[in-house]
N, C-alpha and C positions, 0 to 999 in steps of 0.2 A: 456614523461609524457602522460598518458591517461586521457582525460577529456571529460565528457558528460554534456550537458546543457539541461534544461527543454525544450527549444525551439526546440531542435533536437531529443528529445526522443519520441519513440512510445507512443501513448496514448490509454487509455481504459476508456470509459465513462460508469458508472453504478451507479444507485441509487442517482444521483445528485452529484456524486463525480468523479473527473478526476484523474486517476493514470498516472503518467509519469514514464516509465520504464527507469531508469538511468543505471542499470547494470543487465545484464542477463547472463545465462550460455553461455560461449564462447565469450562474449563481452570483449575485451581487454585481452583475455586469461584467464578470470575468470572461475573457475571450481566449486566453493563451495558457491556462494553467488548470490542472486538477491536483488536489491534495487529499491524501488519505492518512489517517492515523490507524495503525494496525497493531493488534495485540494477539500474541500466540502463546498457548500453553506449552510447557516442556514437551519436546518430541513432535510438535506440530510442524507441518511443512507446506509451503506454498507450492503448487504445481508449477513445473517448468513452463514458461510462456514467453511471448515476445510481443513487441508493439512496433509494427512497421511505421516508419516515418515519425516516431515519437521518441524523444529521449526522456530518461527517468533518473531520478536520484533517490536513493534510500538514505535516511539518516537514523542510525540506531540511537535510541534514547535509553533503553534499559535491556539488560540480558546479554546473552551471547548467541551468535548465529553462525551458520555456515552459509556464506553467500556464494552462489554460483552465477557467473556471467560467462556465457560461451562455454569453453572447456576448462576455465579456471575456477577454483574453489578456494576461498580464503575465510579464515575465522574473523569475525567482526564483533565489536563490542561498543559500549556507549561512547558517543562522540565521533563515531566513524561515519563518513559519507562515502557512498559507492555510486559512481556514475554508470548507468547502463545505456550504451549507445543505441540509436534507433535500430530496430530489427534484431538485436542480440537476445538470444534465449537466456533466461535468468530465473532464479528462485532463491528462497531463503528458508532455512530450517533452524528451529530452535534447538540448540545443542546444550543448553544450560539447564539448571534446576529451578530457575525462576521464569516468570513471564518475559517473553521477548516483546519489546515495544519499539516500533519504528515509524517514522513519518516518510511517506513517499510522495514525490511531486512529479507530475508528468506534463510535458509540453511538446506539441500542442496537446490539449486535454483529450482524453478518450471520449468517444461518443456515448451518450446516455440515450438509449433507444426508448421511444415512447412505450410505456407498458412493460419495461424491463423488469422481470420478476427476480433477477439475481440480486437486486438491491431492494431492501424492504425497510419500512418504518421500524424504529426500535420498539421493543415490547413496551406496553403500557401507554402508547400514544394513541 
């Protein structure tokens, strides 16, 4: 059985949100999927970005967010799944008073470059 935990996952800090890379290309033999667990404090905002040739889904676990896909913005909450088509600009902002937590899955997975410094080992490892 292949298991990854938040505590052992590489992290990326940006816009007040912390992404934990739970599954990347080549991890456990995976070829077609990347999965992140993301936590954002109130007011945090992911920068607008896009992924050419990759579709992505966000699933909100906790909190409230303003999800932007292209020119549309919708309020999202727990149990909401948002599909981001390939190449669509998108971002999410925590608009609540509690931590925003969501899971993001991308296919095909984004490339992890050798020596990439944007992802780092968690503190204490």
